[in-house]
C-alpha positions in Angstrom: -198.3 42.8 63.7 -200.7 45.8 63.6 -203.3 45.4 60.9 -203.7 41.8 59.7 -206.1 39.5 57.9 -206.9 35.9 58.8 -207.8 33.1 56.3 -209.6 30.0 57.6 -211.8 27.1 56.8 -214.8 26.1 58.9 -217.0 23.0 59.2 -214.4 20.8 57.5 -214.1 22.9 54.5 -217.7 23.7 53.9 -217.1 27.5 54.5 -214.1 29.7 53.7 -213.9 32.5 56.2 -211.8 35.7 56.3 -211.6 38.4 58.9 -209.5 41.6 59.1 -208.4 44.3 61.5 -207.8 47.3 59.2 -207.9 50.1 61.7 -204.4 51.5 60.9 -205.1 51.1 57.2 -208.3 53.1 57.3 -206.7 55.6 59.7 -204.0 56.4 57.2 -206.5 56.8 54.4 -208.5 59.2 56.6 -205.4 61.3 57.3 -204.2 61.3 53.7 -207.5 62.5 52.3 -208.9 64.5 55.3 -212.2 62.7 55.0 -215.2 63.6 57.2 -217.3 61.1 59.0 -219.6 59.8 56.3 -216.9 59.8 53.7 -214.5 58.1 56.1 -217.0 55.3 56.7 -217.7 54.9 52.9 -214.0 54.9 52.0 -213.0 52.7 54.9 -215.7 50.0 54.1 -214.5 50.0 50.5 -210.9 49.5 51.5 -211.9 46.6 53.9 -214.0 45.0 51.2 -211.3 45.2 48.7 -208.8 43.6 51.2 -211.1 40.7 51.8 -211.9 40.3 48.1 -208.2 40.4 47.1 -207.1 37.9 49.7 -209.7 35.5 48.5 -209.3 35.8 44.8 -205.9 37.0 43.9 -202.4 35.3 43.8 -198.8 36.4 43.4 -198.6 39.6 41.4 -202.3 39.8 40.5 -204.2 43.1 41.2 -207.7 44.4 41.3 -209.5 47.7 41.1 -212.9 48.3 42.8 -215.0 51.2 41.6 -218.1 52.2 43.4 -220.2 54.9 41.8 -223.4 55.9 43.5 -225.7 58.9 43.4 -224.8 60.0 47.0 -222.7 63.0 47.9 -219.4 61.2 48.2 -219.4 60.5 44.5 -217.1 57.9 43.0 -214.8 55.7 45.2 -211.8 53.9 43.7 -209.7 51.2 45.5 -206.7 49.3 44.2 -205.8 46.0 46.0 -203.4 43.2 45.5 -202.6 39.6 46.7 -199.9 40.9 49.1 -202.3 42.8 51.4 -201.8 46.4 50.4 -204.6 48.7 49.3 -204.9 52.3 48.3 -207.9 54.4 47.4 -209.7 57.7 47.3 -213.2 59.2 47.4 -214.3 61.9 45.0 -215.7 64.2 47.7 -214.0 63.6 51.0 -215.7 66.4 53.0 -219.1 64.7 53.6 -220.8 64.6 57.0 -224.4 63.5 57.3 -226.9 63.2 60.2 -226.9 59.8 61.8 -229.4 57.3 60.4 -232.4 55.8 62.2 -230.1 53.3 63.9 -228.0 56.1 65.3 -225.1 55.0 63.0 -223.2 56.8 60.3 -225.4 57.1 57.2 -223.1 55.2 54.7 -226.1 54.4 52.5 -227.0 58.1 52.3 -223.4 59.0 51.6 -222.9 56.4 48.8 -226.4 56.3 47.4 -228.4 53.4 46.1 -228.5 54.2 42.4 -225.3 53.2 40.7 -222.8 50.3 40.4 -220.0 48.3 42.0 -217.4 47.1 39.5 -214.4 44.9 40.1 -211.5 44.7 37.5 -209.0 42.0 38.0 -205.6 42.1 36.3 -204.6 38.4 36.3 -201.6 38.8 34.1 -203.6 37.9 31.0 -203.9 40.1 27.8 -207.2 41.6 28.9 -208.3 42.3 32.5 -211.6 40.8 33.7 -214.3 43.2 34.9 -217.5 42.2 36.7 -220.1 44.8 37.5 -223.4 44.8 39.5 -225.9 47.5 40.4 -225.8 48.8 44.0 -228.4 47.0 46.0 -227.9 48.7 49.4 -225.3 51.5 49.5 -224.2 50.1 52.8 -221.5 48.3 50.9 -221.3 45.1 52.8 -224.5 43.9 51.1 -223.1 45.3 47.8 -219.9 43.2 48.0 -222.1 40.2 49.0 -224.3 40.8 45.9 -221.3 41.1 43.6 -219.9 37.8 44.8 -223.2 36.0 44.3 -224.0 37.5 40.9 -220.6 38.0 39.3 -218.6 35.2 40.8 -221.5 32.8 41.6 -220.2 32.4 45.2 -222.9 32.6 48.0 -221.3 34.8 50.6 -221.8 37.1 53.5 -219.6 40.3 53.9 -219.6 42.4 57.0 -217.8 45.8 56.9 -217.6 48.3 59.7 -215.8 51.6 60.5 -216.2 53.5 63.8 -215.4 57.2 63.4 -214.7 59.4 66.4 -216.3 62.8 66.8 -213.1 64.5 65.6 -213.2 62.4 62.4 -210.4 60.2 63.4 -210.8 56.4 63.1 -211.3 54.3 66.3 -211.8 50.8 64.7 -212.2 49.4 61.3 -212.5 45.8 60.2 -214.7 43.2 58.5 -215.3 39.5 57.7 -216.2 37.5 54.6 -217.8 34.1 54.6 -217.9 32.1 51.3 -220.1 28.9 51.0 -218.2 26.0 49.3 -220.0 23.6 47.0 -221.7 20.7 48.8 -222.2 22.6 52.1 -224.9 21.1 54.2 -228.1 23.0 54.8 -227.9 22.6 58.6 -224.5 24.2 58.6 -225.8 27.2 56.5 -228.9 27.6 58.7 -226.7 27.6 61.9 -224.3 30.3 60.4 -227.2 32.4 59.0 -228.8 32.5 62.5 -225.6 33.5 64.0 -225.1 36.3 61.5 -228.5 37.7 62.5 -227.4 37.8 66.2 -223.9 39.2 66.2 -223.2 42.9 66.9 -221.5 45.1 64.3 -217.9 44.4 63.6 -216.8 47.7 65.0 -218.6 46.9 68.3 -216.9 43.5 68.5 -213.5 45.2 67.9 -214.2 47.8 70.6 -214.7 44.9 73.0 -211.1 43.9 72.1 -211.9 41.0 69.7 -209.3 40.1 67.2 -210.0 38.8 63.6 -209.7 35.2 65.0 -212.1 36.1 67.8 -214.7 37.4 65.3 -214.5 34.2 63.3 -214.9 32.1 66.5 -217.9 34.3 67.5 -219.6 33.7 64.1 -218.7 30.1 63.4 -217.8 28.6 66.8 -214.2 28.1 67.8 -214.2 24.3 67.5 -215.4 24.6 63.9 -212.7 27.0 62.6 -209.2 26.0 61.3 -206.9 29.0 60.9 -204.8 28.6 57.7 -202.9 31.9 57.4 -202.3 35.3 58.7 -201.1 38.2 56.5 -200.2 41.8 57.4 -202.3 44.4 55.5 -201.7 48.1 55.1 -202.4 51.2 53.1 -199.5 51.7 50.6 -199.3 53.9 47.6 -196.7 52.8 45.0 -196.7 56.0 42.9 -193.4 57.4 41.6 -192.0 60.2 39.5 -191.0 57.7 36.8 -194.5 56.2 36.6 -196.1 59.6 36.1 -193.4 60.6 33.6 -194.1 57.4 31.5 -197.9 58.3 31.6 -197.1 61.9 30.3 -195.1 60.2 27.4 -198.3 58.5 26.2 -200.2 61.7 25.9 -200.9 63.2 22.5 -198.3 65.8 21.4 -200.8 68.7 21.4 -201.6 68.1 25.1 -197.9 68.1 25.9 -197.3 71.2 23.9 -200.1 72.9 25.7 -198.5 72.2 29.1 -195.2 73.7 27.8 -196.8 76.8 26.2 -199.3 77.6 28.9 -197.7 76.3 32.2 -194.1 76.1 31.2 -194.0 72.7 32.9 -196.4 70.3 34.6 -197.4 69.3 38.2 -199.1 65.9 38.8 -200.8 65.1 42.0 -201.4 61.4 43.0 -205.0 60.8 43.8 -204.1 58.0 46.2 -201.6 59.7 48.4 -201.6 63.4 47.5 -197.8 63.5 46.6 -196.9 66.1 44.0 -194.5 65.6 41.1 -193.2 68.5 39.0 -191.8 68.2 35.5 -189.8 70.9 33.7 -190.3 72.3 30.2 -187.2 70.4 29.0 -188.5 67.1 30.4 -191.8 67.7 28.7 -190.1 68.5 25.4 -188.4 65.1 25.5 -191.9 63.5 25.7 -193.0 64.9 22.4 -193.0 62.0 19.8 -191.2 62.7 16.6 
């Protein structure tokens, strides 16, 4: 198993805890989109946050889309995730590199910006999807996912997200954790965990020391307090297809389809998530025109 996510309970069910190694997932995203360091960190953290959120709140064929739109140079970020552990995503401006911040780390806050929003739309198989939206409070994204959980889902949480980018823009490590406080959790447990969260190194540093997702949970919560419930593989996977894009073209107004025929004598569609190109002929477009 390469990338995987661990689900657990801690302190006899008082805390739900998740941790993930998403190095290969973020590595594939970086390669597909040719992101530079700051954009890689922002996109990677968004992918990791969506993996954690999806694993905690989705079941079966349910899906979610996370949109992060700040006033920083990377622009909008869009991530799709599901209950099966796959994600796909893109960043509006992939070629963003910034000077390191005052902690000598990649300036994710500067890349994303602090004025904007984080929105989560869940498709739970109902007639209408549910969307929760909160303003960005940090731009570092871990704090923003934490704020979303507290405000939109009323779950006191702590989310840690980290991506280590090499000098050549490749990804060395990427991972994260999410802790969720269950109703009735004791104050002494929360104080103990909060103190530990203030002491631990960044996720990327723990991973560079060879720590697994299980090890990270043991480090934060104490091995004797953690009960591992499940492990699931996670990966970057785009499910686009020629048929899917053709069906989208069919929904366009006739005048738009006729414009493609008259001006371009066909159409080429590029998937935002993986960069694949799909070409459609004039004859195929003519069949899309609604009588």
